[in-house]
C-alpha positions as CSV (number, residue, x, y, z in Angstrom):
1,M,14.6,-6.9,18.2
2,K,10.5,-6.5,16.7
3,E,9.9,-9.1,14.4
4,P,10.0,-8.8,10.7
5,T,6.6,-7.9,8.8
6,N,7.7,-8.6,5.2
7,K,9.8,-10.5,2.7
8,L,12.8,-7.8,2.2
9,S,13.4,-7.5,5.7
10,A,12.6,-11.1,7.1
11,T,15.1,-12.7,4.6
12,L,17.9,-10.3,5.8
13,R,17.4,-11.0,9.0
14,Q,17.4,-15.0,8.7
15,M,20.5,-14.5,6.0
16,R,22.4,-12.7,8.9
17,K,21.7,-15.3,11.8
18,A,22.3,-18.4,8.6
19,A,25.9,-16.7,8.5
20,G,26.2,-16.3,12.1
21,L,26.7,-12.5,12.3
22,S,25.4,-10.1,14.7
23,G,24.7,-7.0,13.7
24,A,27.6,-5.5,14.7
25,E,29.6,-7.6,12.7
26,A,27.3,-7.7,9.5
27,A,27.3,-3.8,10.0
28,R,30.8,-3.9,9.8
29,R,31.7,-6.2,6.7
30,A,29.0,-4.3,4.7
31,G,30.6,-0.7,5.4
32,L,27.0,0.0,7.0
33,S,26.6,1.2,10.9
34,Q,24.8,-1.1,13.1
35,P,21.5,0.7,14.0
36,K,20.9,0.9,10.2
37,V,21.0,-2.7,9.9
38,S,18.8,-3.5,13.2
39,R,16.4,-0.8,11.6
40,T,16.5,-2.2,8.0
41,E,15.5,-5.5,9.8
42,T,12.8,-4.3,11.4
43,G,11.3,-2.6,8.7
44,A,11.8,0.7,9.8
45,F,14.7,1.9,7.2
46,M,14.7,1.5,4.0
47,P,18.2,0.5,2.5
48,T,18.8,0.7,-1.0
49,P,20.0,-2.0,-3.7
50,E,23.6,-0.9,-3.1
51,Q,23.2,-1.9,0.8
52,V,21.4,-4.7,0.7
53,E,23.8,-5.8,-2.3
54,A,26.8,-5.4,0.5
55,L,24.9,-6.8,3.4
56,L,24.2,-10.1,1.1
57,R,27.6,-10.6,0.0
58,A,28.4,-10.2,3.5
59,Y,25.8,-12.9,3.9
60,K,27.8,-15.2,1.2
61,A,23.8,-15.2,0.0
62,P,22.8,-17.2,-3.1
63,T,22.9,-15.3,-6.4
64,A,19.0,-16.1,-6.7
65,V,18.5,-14.7,-3.1
66,R,20.6,-11.3,-4.1
67,R,18.7,-10.9,-7.1
68,E,15.3,-10.8,-6.0
69,L,16.1,-8.8,-2.5
70,V,17.8,-5.9,-4.5
71,Q,15.1,-6.1,-7.0
72,M,12.6,-5.5,-3.6
73,A,14.9,-2.6,-3.2
74,R,14.9,-1.1,-6.3
75,E,11.0,-1.4,-6.3
76,L,10.9,1.1,-3.5
77,R,13.6,3.4,-4.3
78,E,12.5,7.2,-4.1
79,E,11.3,8.7,-7.4
80,R,8.2,11.1,-8.9
81,I,6.3,9.4,-11.7
82,S,4.8,11.9,-14.4
83,A,1.4,11.1,-14.9
84,R,1.7,11.6,-18.5
85,V,4.5,8.7,-18.6
86,V,1.8,5.8,-17.2
87,L,-0.5,7.1,-19.8
88,E,2.1,6.5,-22.5
89,R,3.2,3.0,-21.5
90,G,-0.2,2.3,-20.1
91,G,-2.3,2.2,-17.1
92,W,-1.6,-1.5,-16.4
93,W,2.5,-0.5,-16.1
94,L,2.2,1.3,-13.2
95,Q,-0.8,-0.9,-11.7
96,E,1.7,-3.5,-12.1
97,R,4.6,-1.6,-10.6
98,I,2.1,-0.8,-7.3
99,G,1.8,-4.1,-6.8
100,R,5.7,-5.4,-6.6
101,I,6.2,-3.0,-3.9
102,E,3.1,-4.1,-2.0
103,E,4.2,-7.3,-2.8
104,V,7.7,-6.5,-0.8
105,A,5.4,-4.7,2.1
106,G,4.2,-6.8,5.6
107,R,1.7,-4.5,6.6
108,I,0.2,-2.1,3.8
109,R,-1.8,1.1,5.5
110,C,-4.1,3.5,3.3
111,L,-5.8,6.6,3.7
112,A,-8.7,7.0,1.0
113,P,-10.9,10.4,1.5
114,T,-11.9,10.4,-2.5
115,G,-12.3,7.0,-3.8
116,V,-12.1,3.5,-2.9
117,P,-8.6,2.1,-2.0
118,G,-7.0,0.0,-5.4
119,L,-6.8,-3.4,-3.8
120,L,-10.6,-3.2,-2.7
121,Q,-11.8,-1.9,-6.2
122,T,-14.1,-4.1,-8.5
123,G,-14.0,-4.6,-11.9
124,P,-16.8,-2.4,-12.6
125,Y,-15.7,0.2,-10.2
126,T,-12.0,0.7,-11.8
127,R,-13.5,0.2,-15.4
128,A,-15.1,3.8,-14.7
129,L,-12.5,4.8,-12.9
130,F,-10.2,4.6,-16.1
131,G,-12.7,4.5,-18.9
132,E,-12.2,8.0,-19.7
133,S,-8.8,8.4,-19.7
134,L,-7.1,5.0,-21.6
135,P,-7.7,2.9,-24.8
136,P,-9.6,-0.7,-25.0
137,D,-6.6,-2.8,-24.7
138,D,-4.7,-0.8,-22.3
139,L,-8.2,-0.5,-19.9
140,E,-8.3,-3.8,-19.8
141,R,-5.1,-4.9,-19.3
142,T,-5.1,-1.9,-16.2
143,V,-8.4,-3.8,-14.8
144,E,-6.5,-6.5,-14.8
145,A,-3.2,-5.5,-13.2
146,R,-5.5,-3.8,-10.2
147,M,-7.8,-7.5,-9.8
148,T,-4.0,-9.1,-9.7
149,R,-3.2,-6.2,-6.9
150,G,-6.5,-7.3,-4.9
151,R,-5.3,-11.1,-4.7
152,L,-2.6,-9.8,-2.1
153,L,-5.5,-9.9,0.6
154,D,-5.3,-13.8,0.1
155,T,-2.0,-13.5,1.8
156,D,-1.0,-13.2,5.5
157,R,-0.1,-9.6,5.1
158,E,-1.7,-7.0,7.4
159,F,-4.3,-4.6,5.9
160,E,-5.5,-1.5,7.5
161,F,-8.1,1.0,5.4
162,V,-9.7,4.0,6.2
163,I,-12.0,5.6,4.1
164,T,-14.4,8.6,4.3
165,E,-18.0,8.7,4.0
166,G,-17.5,11.0,1.5
167,A,-15.6,8.9,-0.8
168,L,-18.3,6.1,-0.6
169,R,-21.0,8.8,-2.0
170,W,-18.6,10.0,-5.0
171,N,-20.7,7.9,-7.2
172,M,-18.1,6.5,-9.6
173,G,-19.8,4.6,-13.0
174,G,-23.8,4.7,-11.5
175,A,-25.6,3.5,-8.4
176,E,-25.6,-0.1,-9.5
177,V,-21.3,-0.7,-9.5
178,M,-21.6,2.0,-6.1
179,A,-23.9,-0.7,-4.7
180,E,-22.1,-3.8,-5.5
181,Q,-18.9,-1.5,-4.6
182,L,-19.8,-1.4,-1.5
183,D,-21.0,-5.2,-0.7
184,A,-17.5,-6.0,-1.7
185,L,-15.8,-3.4,1.1
186,V,-18.2,-4.8,3.6
187,A,-16.7,-8.4,3.2
188,A,-13.4,-7.4,2.4
189,S,-13.7,-5.8,6.4
190,R,-14.5,-9.4,7.2
191,R,-11.2,-10.7,6.7
192,E,-8.9,-11.8,9.6
193,N,-6.2,-9.7,8.2
194,V,-8.3,-6.7,6.9
195,L,-9.3,-3.4,9.5
196,L,-11.4,-1.5,7.5
197,G,-12.8,2.2,8.9
198,V,-15.1,4.5,7.5
199,V,-15.5,8.6,8.8
200,P,-19.5,9.1,8.8
201,W,-20.0,12.7,7.6
202,T,-21.3,12.8,11.4
203,T,-18.5,12.8,12.9
204,P,-16.8,15.9,13.9
205,V,-13.2,16.2,13.5
206,T,-10.4,18.4,14.1
207,V,-7.6,17.0,11.8
208,P,-7.1,18.2,7.7
209,L,-7.5,15.7,5.5
210,L,-5.1,16.8,2.1
211,H,-4.9,13.6,-0.1
212,A,-5.2,10.0,-0.1
213,F,-1.4,8.0,0.5
214,D,-0.1,4.3,1.2
215,L,2.2,3.4,3.7
216,Y,4.2,0.5,3.3
217,D,5.5,-1.2,6.8
218,S,7.7,2.3,7.8
219,R,9.7,2.5,5.3
220,A,7.9,4.2,2.3
221,V,4.7,6.1,1.7
222,M,3.1,6.9,-1.9
223,F,0.3,9.2,-3.1
224,G,-1.1,10.7,-6.4
225,T,-1.8,14.1,-7.3
226,Q,-3.2,15.2,-10.8
227,T,-0.1,14.8,-12.8
228,A,2.3,12.6,-11.2
229,T,2.5,9.6,-8.6
230,A,5.1,9.6,-6.0
231,L,7.0,7.3,-3.5
232,I,8.8,8.8,-1.0
233,T,11.2,6.9,1.9
234,D,12.9,9.6,3.3
235,P,12.3,8.3,7.5
236,R,11.3,12.1,8.4
237,E,8.5,12.3,6.0
238,V,7.2,8.7,6.3
239,E,7.2,9.5,10.0
240,D,5.4,12.4,9.5
241,Y,3.1,10.4,7.2
242,E,2.6,7.7,10.1
243,S,1.9,10.4,12.9
244,H,-0.8,11.8,10.9
245,W,-2.2,8.4,10.2
246,A,-2.6,8.1,14.2
247,E,-3.8,11.6,14.3
248,L,-7.1,10.3,12.4
249,E,-7.7,7.1,14.1
250,P,-9.6,8.6,17.2
251,F,-12.3,9.8,14.4
252,V,-12.3,6.3,12.7
253,S,-15.4,4.0,12.9
254,F,-13.9,0.4,12.8
255,G,-16.1,-3.3,12.3
256,D,-19.8,-3.3,13.1
257,Q,-20.1,0.6,13.0
258,A,-18.4,0.8,9.9
259,R,-20.2,-2.3,8.4
260,A,-23.4,-0.3,9.1
261,A,-22.1,3.0,7.9
262,I,-21.4,1.4,4.2
263,D,-24.7,-0.8,4.1
264,R,-26.7,2.6,4.9
265,I,-25.0,4.1,1.7
266,A,-25.6,1.1,-0.3
267,A,-29.4,1.3,0.3
268,E,-29.3,4.3,-0.8
269,Y,-27.9,3.7,-3.7
270,R,-30.2,0.4,-4.4
271,L,-33.0,2.7,-3.9
272,V,-32.1,4.3,-7.4
273,T,-30.6,1.7,-9.2
């Protein structure tokens, strides 16, 4: 069996083994199918909070573990979050919610055709991004929440980012903010657990980009529109996004080529600061 890459899957597998149960017996006791238990443990299936609870009861898991894992499953429930609701609650609320979702995942992939991914943003960039839509108190809390998300890069999770040159040339906050932001991208690209790619304008492509999205393992995808943020866990839809990711990879420049493209754009910003 493929080794799990996220805490939810890994802990469920550890609990089953500690209970001395086979996948088939665990499935029988929890009222699930054996393939569903297997796919849950590899991160290919997103169980409901009720299914997680049933498995943990079968494993006689400690109460604290049950509460933690059931809460993880709740954070990854499929839903649509209205932009109006986010603004009413404060932008920080969604940032903290996304942060909890990211903490559940072992592998995070982000396609960013229009702006810098949240996990890689600098404070000034985030402040410029939200500054016109939030009151001062909410703005500072939102910036803080996004910076807290960025600390996830210091963990052993795997991160993959694909950014278009157009996103890097969208002059958010001014040339000085962008030059600093691009330097931060180069620094992030040198982390062992980060794979950062750029699609330069000069790269001929045959695949259209419709919107940004984030993939969490193989179990969930999140994307935003003008009016809402959606979290999708339907396996067929998640698989479609994974297929789209695979279609894009041949057009992406990674490593030194990506850093050279970012440095080139940063140098142009510095000419006007």
